[in-house]
C-alpha positions as CSV (number, residue, x, y, z in Angstrom):
1,X,-5.9,-15.8,41.4
2,X,-8.2,-18.4,44.1
3,X,-11.6,-20.0,43.3
4,X,-14.5,-18.8,44.4
5,X,-14.9,-21.5,46.4
6,X,-11.2,-21.4,48.1
7,X,-11.7,-17.8,49.0
8,X,-14.8,-18.8,50.6
9,X,-13.2,-21.7,52.3
10,X,-10.4,-19.1,53.9
11,X,-13.1,-16.8,54.9
12,X,-14.9,-19.4,56.7
13,X,-12.4,-20.9,58.5
14,X,-10.7,-17.7,59.6
15,X,-14.5,-17.3,61.3
16,X,-14.5,-20.7,62.4
17,X,-11.1,-20.4,64.2
18,X,-11.8,-16.7,65.5
19,X,-15.0,-18.5,67.3
20,X,-13.0,-21.3,68.5
21,X,-10.9,-19.2,70.0
22,X,-13.6,-18.3,72.8
23,X,-15.1,-21.5,72.7
24,X,-17.7,-21.1,70.4
25,X,-19.2,-23.6,68.2
26,X,-21.0,-21.7,64.5
27,X,-23.9,-22.7,62.7
28,X,-23.9,-22.0,59.0
29,X,-26.5,-19.7,59.7
30,X,-23.3,-17.8,61.5
31,X,-20.9,-18.2,59.1
32,X,-23.3,-17.2,56.0
33,X,-23.6,-13.9,58.0
34,X,-20.4,-13.5,59.1
35,X,-18.8,-13.9,55.6
36,X,-21.6,-12.7,53.6
37,X,-22.3,-15.7,51.7
38,X,-25.2,-17.8,50.2
39,X,-25.9,-20.2,52.7
40,X,-26.6,-23.6,50.6
41,X,-23.1,-22.7,49.0
42,X,-21.8,-21.9,52.6
43,X,-23.1,-25.6,53.3
44,X,-20.6,-27.0,50.5
45,X,-17.8,-25.4,51.8
46,X,-17.8,-26.3,55.9
47,X,-18.6,-29.7,54.7
48,X,-15.8,-29.4,52.0
49,X,-13.4,-28.0,54.9
50,X,-14.8,-30.8,57.2
51,X,-13.9,-33.8,54.8
52,X,-10.4,-32.3,55.0
53,X,-10.4,-32.6,58.8
54,X,-9.9,-28.8,58.6
55,X,-13.0,-28.1,60.9
56,X,-14.7,-30.2,63.1
57,X,-18.7,-30.4,63.3
58,X,-20.4,-31.4,66.0
59,X,-24.2,-32.6,65.5
60,X,-27.7,-31.4,68.1
61,X,-27.9,-29.0,71.0
62,X,-24.8,-27.0,71.4
63,X,-23.3,-28.4,68.4
64,X,-21.5,-26.5,65.2
65,X,-18.7,-25.8,63.6
66,X,-15.4,-25.3,65.2
67,X,-11.7,-25.5,65.2
68,X,-9.3,-27.5,67.7
69,X,-7.1,-24.8,69.0
70,X,-3.9,-27.3,68.7
71,X,-5.1,-27.8,64.6
72,X,-5.9,-23.8,64.3
73,X,-2.0,-23.4,64.9
74,X,-0.9,-25.9,62.8
75,X,-3.4,-24.8,60.1
76,X,-2.2,-22.5,57.4
77,X,-3.7,-20.7,54.5
78,X,-2.1,-23.4,52.1
79,X,-3.8,-26.5,53.4
80,X,-7.0,-24.7,52.3
81,X,-6.3,-23.6,49.1
82,X,-4.6,-27.3,48.4
83,X,-7.9,-28.3,50.0
84,X,-10.1,-26.5,47.1
85,X,-7.7,-25.5,44.4
86,X,-5.3,-28.1,44.5
87,X,-1.3,-27.1,44.2
88,X,-1.7,-26.1,40.4
89,X,-1.4,-22.5,42.1
90,X,2.3,-23.4,42.9
91,X,3.4,-24.6,39.3
92,X,1.4,-22.6,37.2
93,X,2.5,-20.4,34.2
94,X,2.0,-17.1,34.3
95,X,0.1,-16.8,31.3
96,X,-1.8,-20.2,31.7
97,X,0.5,-22.3,29.2
98,X,0.3,-26.1,29.8
99,X,4.0,-26.7,29.1
100,X,6.1,-23.4,30.7
101,X,8.7,-24.6,32.4
102,X,12.5,-23.5,32.9
103,X,13.5,-25.3,29.8
104,X,11.2,-23.7,27.6
105,X,9.8,-20.4,29.2
106,X,6.8,-18.4,28.4
107,X,8.3,-14.3,28.7
108,X,6.8,-14.4,31.6
109,X,8.2,-17.2,33.3
110,X,10.7,-16.1,35.4
111,X,9.4,-13.3,37.2
112,X,6.2,-15.0,37.7
113,X,8.4,-18.2,39.2
114,X,9.4,-15.6,41.8
115,X,5.9,-14.3,42.1
116,X,4.9,-17.9,42.9
117,X,7.3,-18.6,45.6
118,X,6.5,-15.8,47.3
119,X,3.3,-16.5,47.6
120,X,3.7,-19.9,48.4
121,X,6.0,-19.4,51.1
122,X,3.1,-16.4,52.5
123,X,0.5,-20.0,51.9
124,X,2.4,-22.1,54.0
125,X,3.6,-19.4,56.6
126,X,0.4,-17.9,57.8
127,X,-1.5,-19.4,60.3
128,X,-5.5,-19.7,60.5
129,X,-5.0,-18.7,64.0
130,X,-2.9,-15.6,63.4
131,X,-5.7,-14.1,60.8
132,X,-8.2,-15.3,63.3
133,X,-6.8,-13.1,66.2
134,X,-6.2,-9.9,63.3
135,X,-9.8,-10.2,63.2
136,X,-10.9,-10.2,67.2
137,X,-8.5,-7.4,67.3
138,X,-10.4,-5.9,64.8
139,X,-7.1,-5.3,62.8
140,X,-9.1,-7.3,59.3
141,X,-12.6,-8.1,58.1
142,X,-14.3,-10.7,56.4
143,X,-16.9,-8.2,54.9
144,X,-17.2,-4.6,53.9
């Protein structure tokens, strides 16, 4: 459903948020280990999150990646999905047709539109902070 970059972006943001709750900054190596991802790829993912204003990056001793507490409360999964995959998930056809719409629907258009709307609602209402807190509480995991 999401691109691999988006999946890693979501995992990275959740991990950085979890650590930021406790005032810790994390390195690329920390994120790589936490989400089981290749280091070079993780570096690009973190750069994209930074460039989209979703995470902070500080250089030097004591530096690393973090998320401001106020940003964390406002940032949703939708923000990350849009940063990596754009908005096509909110308007795409369930069968991949380019010209599918309510006036000329594909066979699954009406049912898929309901699911797509529910997904958009979930993504826009789920904050990164809520997911980071679940992680801290042991209610969810970033790797198996």
